[in-house]
C-alpha positions in Angstrom: 0.1 -0.3 -0.1 1.5 3.1 -0.9 1.1 6.1 1.6 0.9 9.6 0.3 1.7 12.4 2.3 -0.2 15.9 1.3 1.4 19.7 1.6 0.3 20.1 5.2 1.3 17.4 6.4 5.1 17.5 4.7 5.1 20.9 6.1 4.8 19.9 10.1 6.9 16.7 9.5 9.9 19.4 8.0 9.5 21.6 10.5 9.4 19.1 13.3 13.0 18.1 11.6 14.1 21.7 11.6 13.5 22.5 15.5 15.5 19.0 16.4 12.2 17.6 17.5 11.9 19.1 20.5 9.2 17.4 23.1 6.1 20.1 22.7 4.9 18.3 25.4 3.9 21.4 28.3 5.9 20.7 31.3 5.0 19.7 34.3 6.3 23.3 36.9 7.4 23.4 40.5 8.1 27.1 41.6 9.6 26.7 44.8 10.4 29.8 46.6 12.1 29.6 49.9 11.4 32.6 53.1 14.1 35.0 54.2 16.6 32.2 53.0 20.9 33.2 52.8 23.1 33.5 49.9 25.4 31.9 51.9 23.2 29.3 53.2 23.5 27.0 50.3 25.6 24.0 50.0 26.6 25.0 46.3 28.3 27.7 48.2 29.2 27.2 51.4 29.9 23.5 52.3 29.6 23.9 55.8 25.3 23.6 54.8 24.0 20.6 54.6 21.6 20.9 51.3 22.0 18.3 49.0 18.4 18.2 47.3 18.9 21.7 46.6 22.7 21.3 45.2 21.3 18.6 42.8 18.6 20.2 40.8 20.6 23.4 41.0 24.1 21.3 39.5 21.7 19.7 37.1 20.2 23.1 35.8 21.2 26.4 35.5 22.4 28.3 38.9 21.4 32.1 38.1 24.0 34.4 39.9 22.2 37.8 39.6 18.8 37.1 40.3 17.1 39.6 42.2 13.8 40.3 44.0 13.0 43.4 46.1 14.3 44.0 49.7 11.3 43.0 51.7 7.9 41.0 50.3 7.0 44.2 48.7 4.4 43.6 45.7 4.8 44.9 42.0 2.5 45.3 39.7 3.6 42.0 38.0 4.8 40.3 41.2 1.1 40.2 42.1 0.7 37.5 39.4 3.3 35.0 40.1 1.6 34.6 43.9 5.4 35.2 45.0 5.8 38.6 46.7 3.5 39.3 49.7 2.3 41.8 51.9 4.1 42.6 55.1 1.3 42.0 57.9 3.1 44.0 60.9 3.1 41.2 63.2 5.3 40.6 66.4 5.4 37.7 68.1 3.2 37.8 71.5 1.1 40.7 70.3 -2.3 40.5 69.0 -2.1 43.3 65.6 -5.4 44.3 63.5 -4.9 42.9 59.9 -4.8 45.7 56.9 -7.9 45.3 54.8 -5.8 45.2 51.4 -5.3 42.3 48.7 -3.8 42.1 45.0 -5.5 43.9 42.6 -8.1 42.0 40.7 -8.0 43.4 37.6 -4.3 41.7 37.3 -4.7 37.7 37.1 -2.2 35.8 39.0 0.4 33.3 37.0 -2.1 29.9 37.6 -5.2 31.9 36.3 -3.3 32.0 32.9 -1.9 28.4 33.2 -5.0 27.2 33.9 -6.2 28.4 30.6 -3.5 26.4 29.3 -5.0 23.1 30.3 -2.8 23.0 33.9 -3.6 22.0 37.2 -2.7 23.7 39.6 -1.9 23.9 43.4 -0.1 26.0 46.2 1.1 24.7 49.6 2.5 26.8 52.3 2.4 30.4 53.1 -0.3 32.7 51.3 0.9 36.2 52.7 -1.5 38.2 49.5 -4.1 39.2 51.3 -7.1 37.4 52.9 -9.6 40.4 54.3 -12.1 38.8 52.3 -12.5 35.3 50.2 -12.0 36.6 46.9 -8.6 37.6 48.4 -7.5 33.6 48.7 -5.7 31.2 46.9 -8.8 29.2 45.5 -10.0 32.3 44.5 -7.0 33.2 42.6 -6.5 30.5 40.4 -5.6 27.8 42.6 -7.2 24.5 42.4 -6.3 23.0 45.9 -4.5 25.0 48.5 -2.6 24.0 52.2 -1.1 26.4 54.2 -1.4 29.6 56.1 -2.9 32.7 55.2 -0.3 35.1 57.5 3.3 36.2 56.9 4.6 33.9 59.4 3.6 31.4 62.1 5.1 28.7 64.7 6.2 25.7 62.7 4.4 23.6 64.8 1.4 24.7 66.8 0.4 26.7 63.4 -0.4 30.1 65.4 0.6 33.6 65.2 -0.1 37.1 67.1 -3.2 35.1 68.9 -4.8 33.5 66.1 -4.9 30.0 64.6 -3.8 29.8 60.8 -4.1 26.6 58.7 -6.5 26.3 55.7 -7.0 23.3 53.8 -8.5 24.5 50.6 -11.3 26.8 52.6 -11.7 24.8 55.5 -10.0 25.6 58.7 -7.9 22.9 59.9 -5.5 22.1 62.2 -2.6 19.7 61.4 -0.8 17.5 64.0 1.2 19.9 66.4 3.7 17.6 67.2 4.7 17.6 63.9 7.1 19.9 62.4 5.8 21.6 59.2 8.0 20.3 56.8 6.8 16.6 57.6 3.6 18.3 57.0 4.2 19.9 53.9 5.8 16.7 52.2 2.9 14.5 52.8 0.5 16.6 51.4 2.6 17.0 48.4 3.1 13.6 47.8 -1.1 13.7 48.3 -0.9 16.0 45.5 1.0 14.4 43.1 0.0 11.0 43.5 -3.4 11.6 42.5 -2.7 14.0 39.8 -4.3 13.4 36.4 -0.9 12.7 34.0 -3.1 13.3 30.9 -3.0 17.1 32.2 0.3 19.6 32.9 0.8 20.4 36.7 1.6 23.2 38.2 3.0 23.7 42.2 3.4 26.8 43.8 5.7 26.1 46.7 6.1 28.8 48.8 8.2 27.5 51.9 7.7 28.6 55.4 11.2 28.2 56.1 13.6 29.7 56.4 11.3 32.8 58.1 11.7 33.3 62.0 10.7 31.8 64.7 13.8 29.6 64.7 12.4 25.9 65.4 13.9 23.1 64.3 13.5 19.3 65.7 16.8 18.6 67.6 18.1 16.0 64.8 18.5 18.3 62.5 20.0 20.8 64.3 22.9 18.4 65.9 23.7 18.2 62.4 25.7 21.0 62.8 26.6 20.8 66.0 30.5 22.2 65.4 28.4 25.7 65.4 28.6 27.4 68.8 26.0 30.2 68.4 22.6 28.4 68.9 20.5 30.6 66.8 23.0 30.0 63.7 23.2 26.3 64.6 19.2 25.7 64.7 18.7 27.7 61.4 20.9 25.7 59.6 19.4 23.1 61.0 16.3 24.5 59.5 17.8 24.7 56.1 18.6 21.1 55.9 14.9 20.3 56.8 13.9 22.3 53.9 15.9 21.1 51.4 14.2 17.3 52.8 10.8 19.0 52.4 12.7 19.7 48.5 13.6 16.0 48.6 10.3 14.5 49.4 9.0 16.4 46.3 11.5 15.2 44.0 11.1 11.6 45.1 7.2 12.0 44.8 7.5 13.1 41.3 10.2 10.2 40.5 7.5 8.0 42.2 4.9 8.7 39.9 7.0 9.4 36.8 6.3 12.9 36.7 10.1 14.0 37.6 11.4 14.1 34.2 8.5 15.9 32.3 9.0 18.5 35.3 10.7 22.4 35.5 11.7 23.2 38.8 12.0 27.3 39.5 13.7 28.1 42.6 14.1 30.9 44.3 14.4 33.1 47.4 12.1 35.9 48.4 14.9 38.2 49.6 17.9 37.5 51.2 18.3 36.4 54.6 17.9 38.0 57.8 21.0 38.3 60.0 18.7 39.4 63.0 17.1 35.7 63.1 20.8 34.3 61.9 20.6 34.2 57.7 23.6 35.0 56.7 24.7 36.8 53.0 28.5 36.9 53.4 30.6 38.3 51.3 27.4 40.1 49.8 26.5 43.6 51.8 23.8 43.5 54.2 20.4 41.3 54.0 16.9 41.4 54.6 15.3 44.7 54.6 18.8 46.4 53.0 18.8 47.4 49.4 22.4 46.2 49.4 23.6 43.0 47.5 22.9 41.0 50.6 19.0 41.9 50.9 18.6 41.9 46.9 20.2 39.2 45.0 18.2 35.6 45.2 19.4 32.5 45.6 17.8 30.9 42.6 18.0 28.5 39.6 16.2 26.7 37.0 16.2 22.7 36.5 14.7 20.0 34.3 12.5 20.0 31.6 12.7 22.1 28.1 16.4 23.5 29.4 19.2 23.3 26.8 22.2 24.4 28.3 22.9 23.0 32.1 25.5 22.6 34.4 26.7 25.9 34.7 26.2 29.6 36.5 24.2 32.0 34.4 25.8 35.4 34.8 22.5 37.4 32.9 20.3 40.2 34.6 17.0 38.7 36.0 14.3 40.2 38.5 11.2 38.9 40.8 8.7 40.2 38.3 10.6 38.3 34.9 9.5 34.4 36.7 5.7 35.2 35.6 6.3 35.9 32.3 9.1 33.4 31.3 7.2 30.9 33.3 4.3 31.3 31.2 6.3 31.3 28.4 8.0 27.7 29.1 4.3 26.7 29.7 3.8 27.1 25.9 2.0 30.6 26.7 2.2 33.8 26.0 3.2 36.7 28.2 1.3 39.6 28.3 3.1 42.8 26.9 2.4 45.7 29.0 3.7 44.3 32.2 6.8 45.1 34.0 8.2 41.7 33.7 10.6 40.3 31.1 9.9 36.6 29.3 13.3 35.3 29.9 12.9 31.9 28.8 14.5 31.5 25.3 17.7 32.8 27.7 17.6 31.0 30.3 17.1 27.8 28.3 19.7 28.6 25.8 22.3 30.7 27.9 21.8 33.4 25.6 21.8 36.7 27.2 19.9 38.1 29.5 17.3 40.5 27.8 16.8 42.3 31.0 19.7 45.3 31.6 18.3 47.8 34.5 15.8 47.4 37.2 14.8 49.3 40.5 15.5 47.9 43.5 12.7 49.6 45.7 11.1 52.9 45.6 10.1 53.6 48.9 8.6 56.9 50.4 7.6 56.0 54.1 9.6 58.2 56.5 11.8 56.4 57.9 12.0 54.2 54.6 13.3 51.0 56.9 13.8 48.9 54.1 15.6 51.4 51.8 14.4 54.4 50.3 15.5 54.3 46.7 18.0 52.4 44.6 18.4 51.2 41.1 20.8 49.1 38.7 21.4 49.7 34.8 24.3 47.5 33.3 27.2 47.1 35.8 26.3 50.2 38.1 24.4 50.8 41.0 22.5 53.8 42.5 21.7 53.7 45.9 19.8 57.1 47.2 18.6 58.1 51.0 19.0 55.0 54.0 19.4 51.9 52.9 18.1 50.4 55.2 18.7 48.6 58.6 21.8 46.2 58.1 24.4 47.5 55.9 27.7 45.2 56.9 29.1 42.4 56.4 28.5 39.9 58.4 30.1 36.4 58.8 28.4 33.3 60.0 28.1 32.8 63.6 28.7 36.8 64.1 26.4 38.9 66.1 25.6 42.0 64.8 25.4 45.1 67.3 22.2 46.8 68.7 19.9 44.7 66.6 17.9 42.5 68.9 17.0 46.1 71.1 16.7 48.1 67.9 15.0 46.4 65.5 11.4 48.0 66.0 12.7 51.7 67.3 12.4 54.1 64.2 13.6 56.9 66.7 17.2 55.6 66.7 19.9 57.8 64.7 21.5 56.2 61.4 24.6 55.6 63.6 22.9 53.3 65.9 21.2 51.5 63.2 24.7 50.1 61.4 26.5 47.7 63.1 30.2 48.8 64.3 31.4 46.3 61.5 32.8 47.5 58.5 33.2 50.9 59.7 29.8 52.5 57.3 28.9 55.7 57.1 25.8 56.6 55.4 26.2 59.1 52.9 23.1 60.0 51.1 23.8 58.5 47.9 26.0 55.7 46.6 27.3 54.5 43.5 29.0 50.8 42.8 30.2 49.3 40.0 28.6 45.5 40.8 30.8 43.9 37.7 34.1 45.0 39.4 32.7 45.6 43.1 30.0 43.1 43.7 30.3 43.3 47.3 29.7 47.1 47.4 33.0 48.3 49.1 34.0 51.4 46.8 31.6 54.0 46.7 32.0 55.7 43.6 29.6 58.7 44.2 32.0 61.3 43.9 34.6 59.8 41.4 31.8 59.0 39.3 29.6 61.8 39.7 28.1 62.0 36.3 27.2 58.4 36.1 25.5 59.0 39.6 23.2 62.0 38.0 22.4 59.8 34.9 21.3 57.4 37.0 19.5 59.4 39.3 17.6 61.5 37.0 16.8 57.5 35.5 15.4 56.7 38.4 13.2 60.2 38.8 11.5 59.2 36.1 10.7 55.5 37.3 9.3 57.5 40.3 6.3 59.5 38.4 5.2 56.1 36.7 4.8 54.5 40.0 1.4 53.0 41.9 1.6 54.5 45.7 1.9 52.2 48.4 -2.0 51.0 49.5 -0.9 50.7 53.8 -4.2 51.2 55.1 -4.2 50.9 59.2 -5.6 47.4 60.5 -9.0 46.7 61.5 -10.1 45.6 65.0 -12.8 43.6 62.9 -9.6 40.9 61.8 -9.3 39.9 65.5 -9.3 35.8 65.1 -11.7 35.7 68.1 -14.7 36.9 66.1 -13.7 33.7 63.6 -13.5 30.8 66.2 -10.0 31.7 66.7 -8.7 31.4 63.2 -7.7 34.6 60.9 -10.0 34.2 58.4 -11.8 36.3 55.6 -15.2 38.0 56.3 -14.6 41.1 57.8 -13.7 43.6 54.8 
């Protein structure tokens, strides 16, 4: 029997040959976000850290050497869509503080809402922190088929409470998992369940914003004992938390392998900001930490690994910003990102090792007085300009060292700038700082006087960005949010 191929079929076959027969099947996507995770707190940078599962994924994929986030989890237009960069709720341990009636804008879809249109099943496990004053703000109304975790910005790792209220949900249902069980075990059980029950005829998206390694500093003693050589108790426990988080990553990858999904999965891993020196996170040799606009607060531990990557096993030095993840992941999933957003589609660059599409970005624009998380900073090419107060932790902190006055000054906004600064590094606040990050990635040499013309050029560019900025929405807390109004749980229904 003779077989005749029509012209359209021949064209299709030719196209497949031209693109090398690349598998057009949509990848499963697992997007992991580590909370307050230090630049120096991962095994592939610091051999003292025990992170074999994270290291394996990173070495098999692409380590991002210049992946930037905001100094603290403050959303931009585009970051809203990922469900990654949430509001700070102003919580303090031991105090019941009313919550703000805010959530991310409804006129900008989240990434899972786009992915569902592409046929994905979507799941979220862990920390939400994107508003919960009404149900429409919560995960299962923002594109997720299921949610298992907590609404607030932080909570206890065992008893699932924060600021006087319980906080844990299975979809919309308030629950209380076993309070003798450390949270990474609870989340691992849920991940295994979601993965094992997945319909493999559909692509799978798992958004996994880890509770770890945000304070409070709590970890099973078995993990703490892995770092018995560390004399500083806080650093020892924090390091144990890192390894517990790494085991959670291992549980996710093992479940994917057991269910025949691993080889079809694209993994994205990023921190939400730098480590917090106050709670033993470490970013050395980068300068500063969480709540600064120095590199230690904004350059994130990040990598991409797995399905769809053509060039792997290297460190990518192209510039990447948090707002780029939404269009990049959407592109990897076979979608077409919107064009009127802040983020850039970097999928082709990351997939092949091509130059980054990004040449500049804003670190922060903060008009609060005082701007505790850094007033303003911009990067253009190799140069970075900081204007005004850069944030609370401006030094270079080695592991195990304690920075002076951080415990007593962390919430005291009336201290002088000199008091805010650790004595380490003999740092002075000059009001304007300029660094060449290619030659000086650790920000030791301020060029603002010797390169005044570059500083002026960047300052003018930043002023133009400032004109486009949407003012921050930070209303006062509402007493209606009191969890005692909702059977002791932090709950929607008060705005």
